[in-house]
C-alpha positions, 0 to 999 in steps of 0.5 A: 925390737924387745920381747914385748914388741914381738909379742904384740906383733904375734898377738896382732897377727893372730887376731888379723888372721882369725878376724873374719871367723871371730867377726862371723861367729859374733854375727857382725858385718865389717861395717858393724864391727868398725862402728863398734871399735870406731874405725871404718868398714875399709879399715876392717876390710884392709886388715882382713885382706892383709893390706893394712897392719892392725894397730895395737889399739885396734887389737885391744878394742877387738880383744875387749869385744870378743872376750865379752861374747861366749863363742868368740871368747872360747875361739880366742882361747883356741886361737891362742890370742887370749893368753895368761901372758896377754892378760898379765901384760894388759893388767900390769899396764893398767896399774 
């Protein structure tokens, strides 16, 4: 595995570990969050209970949603999910 893949896994793991808190602070049920990112409630449950690994596309959808909310955006920083490294990576992929 290259360094980028290892970093993706670390970010995915941090997001999955903190997803229940982020979702609750945003005020969303598992069903509502699933609808926002176009996955089922069962997928959200499986990710939160560590029965399913989060995909990179789900991670990107979640980071986009949580960055838009003042409270969850701050938590992303505290949980070291929203980093300069991640932003640079995402921006460089868009070019």
